[in-house]
N, C-alpha and C positions, 0 to 999 in steps of 0.2 A: 158795481158799487165803489164810491169816490176814493180810490186809493187806500181803502181801509183793509185791513188783512182779515180774510174770512176765516172764522173759528170753526162754524159749524154750516152744513146745508141742511134746511129742513125743507119737508114737504107739507104746506099748509092747504088745505082744499084742493088738492090736486097738483098746487104750483109749487114749484122749487124757490127758496128764498135763503140768501146768503145773510148769516148771523156774523157780525163783527166781534172781535173781541171786547170791545167797548160794549156793546150792545149785550153781550153775554155776560160782563161783569156786572153792569147795572141790574140785568135781571136777576142774577146772584145776590146781588147785594139787597135788594127790595125784598127777596123772598127770605133771606136770613133775618132782616129787619121784622118782617111779619111774623115770623117763628118766635123770635123773641119777645115781641111784644105780647104775643098770646100767651107765652109761658109765664110772662111777668102778671099779665091780666087775670091768670087762671092761677095765680099763686104756686106755681110751680117751681119757680126759682124766685130768688130777691135779687134786685139789681145789684146789689154790693157782691152776692154770690158769682154772679157773671163777670164783673170787672176783676174780681179776685182771680177767677179761673183764666181770664184772658190774660192776665198777668202772668200766671203760671205757664201756660201754653206759650206765651213768648219767650219766657226764659229758658223753656226747652227747646223751641225750636230754634231759637237765635243765640245759642251759646256758642262759644269758641271751639271750633274742632279739636277734639281731644288727638294728642300725638300717637302715632302706629305703636303699637306694644313689640318690644322687641323679642 
């Protein structure tokens, strides 16, 4: 593979294949987009609900670290 870091090795049809972090990220992104589109299409969620939840998760995940308790 062209100087790309290998994320995982897969065996497909009996042949070993290296999967780069870039390929893995793209695959995950495509799968996530497909799931979201299906959920919206089937009216399981509203796009605004998704955006609100993404903002909530972002605030939870990327908040400032709390100082250690004494």
